[in-house]
N, C-alpha and C positions, 0 to 999 in steps of 0.2 A: 509755455506749457498750457496756458488757458485756451489759446486758439485751437489746438487739436481737440480739446475737450468740447468746445462749442461746435466745432465742425462735426464731431462724432454725434453730438446730440441733435444738431439741426439738419445735417445733410445725409448722414449715413444710417439713421434709424429707420427700420422698415417693419419691425414686428408690431402686430396689432396691439398687444398689451403695452409695450414700451412707448409706442407712439401715442396711445391714449393717455398714458401717464404724463408724457412730455407736454401734450396739448393742455392737459389739466393744470400742470404746473405753470406753463407759460401764461395762462389766463388768470392765474391766482394772484392775489395781492402780495403774497409772499415773494413772487418772482420779481417784484419791483426792486428788490435789494440787489439783484444781479445786473440791473440796467447799467450802473456806472462802469462795471468791469467789461460788460458786453460792448458798450460804446467805446471804451478805450482800446479794447482788443481789436475791434474792427475799424477803428479810426473814423467813427461817424462824425460828420460835419454838423455839430449841434447848432451852429450859427444860422443854418438855413431851415431848421425845424420850425413848424408852426407854433409849438409850445415849448416851454422850458422842460428840461429833462425831469425835474422833480414832479411835474404835473402828470406824467404818465403813470397809471395805476397798476400796470402789469407789463411784463416783457412783450406780450402779444401786442398790446397797445403801442408800445415803443416801436416794435418791428413794422407795424403797418402805418407808421407816422405819416402825416401830411407835411408838406413844406409851406413856407411862407409864400404869399402871393408874389409872383414874378421871380421866384427862385429858379424856375425853368422857363426860358423864353422859347416859344414855338416859332419856327421859321415861317415868315409871313407869306413868302411867294406862293401863289395859288397852286402851281404845279409841283411844289416841293412835297416829298414824302418824308416824314420825320420819324425818329426813333420813338417807339412807344414806351421805352423804359430807360432807366440808368442801368448800364450793363457793359459786359465785354462782348463785342461781336466776335464770336468764336469761328464762324465759317460763313462763306458766301460762295454761291456757285449756281450752276445751271441744273434744272430738273430734266433728267433724261427723258427721251421719248417713251422709255419703258416705265415712266412714272416712278423713278428711283432717284435718290440723291446719295452721294458718297461723302461721309463726314468722318474725319480722322481715320481714313482707310476702311471704314465700315459702310456697307450699303443698307439704306433704309427705304422701305416701300412707302410711297406717298399714298397709295391705295389703302394700306393698313393704317397709316397715320390719320387719314381722314375718314376711314371706315367704309369706303366703297371705291370701286374702280371708276364709277361714273363721276364722283366728286373729283378724283385725281385727274381724270382726263382733261379737266378745265385748265390745269396747271402744267401739263406736259409741255416741255420746251421753254418754260418760263424760268424764273430765278427764285432762289431761296436765300434767306438770311437767318442765322441762329444767334440769338442774344442770350448770354448766360448772366443770371443775377446771383451774386454771392450774398452771404448774410450782411455784408457791409453796404449793400446797395439800398436805395430807396425802392420800395416794393409795390408802388402803385403803377398801374398800366394805363397809358393814354392812347387815344386813337391815332394811328399814323397818317390817316387821310380823313377828309370829309366825305361822308357817304351814307348809304342806307344798309342796315343789317338785313341781309337776305335770310340768314338762318343761323342758329346757334345750337350746338349740341355737345354732349359730353361722352367720352369713351374711356375705357380702361378702368382698372381698379387699383392695383398696387403701383407704387412709384419707387424708382431707384435713382441713385445720384446722377445728376446731369452736368456735373463739373467736368473738367478736362479728363480726369481719370475715369469718370463714369462713361463719358463718350468713347474713350479709348478701349476700356476693358469691359464695360457693361454690355448687357444683352438686349438689343432692341429698345434702348431706353427712350428714344425719341418717338418711336412708333407704337409702343405698348404702354408707356406710363399713363397714369390718370391724366386726362387732358380735356380742356374745354376749347372748342373751335368756334370762332366767330367769322362768318363769311360776309365781307363787305362789298357792296357795289359802289364803285366810285365812277367818276365821269368817263373813264376810258376802259373799264374792265372790272375784274373781280380781284379781291385780295383776301387771303385767309390769314387770320391771326390766331395761332395755335398757342395756347397757354398750357405749359407742361408742368405738372406737379413734380416735386422732387423728393417726397417722402410719403409714408403711408397716410399721414394726416390728410393730405389731399385737399387743402383749403384754397380754392380759387373762387373769390367772391365777385360777382358781377355788380357794378354800381351804376351803369348808365340807365336812363329811363327812356323808354320808347325805342323806335327803330332808327332814329337819326343820330349819327355820330359826327361830331365836329373835330377837326384835326387839333390835336393837342389837349383835348378835354379828356378827363378820366373816364375809363370804361370798366375797370376791374382792379383787383389787387390780389397779391399772393400773401399767404401767411408765413411761408418758409421759402428758403432759397430755391430758385426755380429757373425756367427757361421759356423764352418766347421764340417761336418760329414764324417767320413771315414767308408766305408763298405768293408769288406774283404770276399773273397770266403772261403768256408769251407776248413779247413786243409791247408791254404796257409800262415797263419800268426801266429807268437808266440809272445805274449806280453812280454815286459820287466817287470819282476815281481816286480821290485822296484817301479813301477808306481801304485799308489793307488789314485783314484779320491776322492776329488778334488786335482789336481796336477798342479802346475805352470810349464810351459815348454816354451822353446824358439825354434824357427824355426831351423831345422838342427839337433836337438838332437834326438838320437835314441829312438824310442818308442817300438821297437821290431824287429823281423827278419822275412824275407821270409822263409817259410818252403819248403825245397826241397823235392819233392815227393819221391825220392829214399831213404830219411833218415827218413821218417815217421815211427812212432812206431805203 
């Protein structure tokens, strides 16, 4: 019974007043009393948390928890692209020449997702990956590659659920939800990391300093259950063929490799 209640509160609330009240409660000291049941309901691995459960002063603090050093190991190979988050890889595919992707039978516009046709043109013919974070996941976001931030911008206002039901029955959730896009230049091309909000609170906090990103290092975090979309330029990324959606993955694990232009077939 508890899990549907938490899911309703965390993933399905989209009203301005109710979301404000939820955010207010989650940040209050009173909310610390629900941390034990939240942890049990979502089977949080407390052994890997940076602090003891009793040290978290609110549900919000617990939700954005950090992990112990080396709880996540970043794949060391220079060409490896790693998962930016603990998540379920819900979909992987090609970006059509029309700048569209098809997810769960629904077509999404990359132009709308990025805010312009010019931005989307860069990724036409490339690949995309959608990673969904449930309330059970660690919610900090790490850079999938080493590179330079070319630009970062925010779009959208409201947010709707981006879980499997949201993707299947929702309306333009990936392209219209509140989202923050970080475009990264790596050694062989561009990569867009789209952080999609999952409810009206829309809390996506950037934590990196400066324009340089190091693979595996933290770059942002979510306050509530959310989704990350990766967009790769054409001929710059080769997927790890052992990954078949849906696929559970942790931050730092290799999802594929950067393709060096000199070795393209």
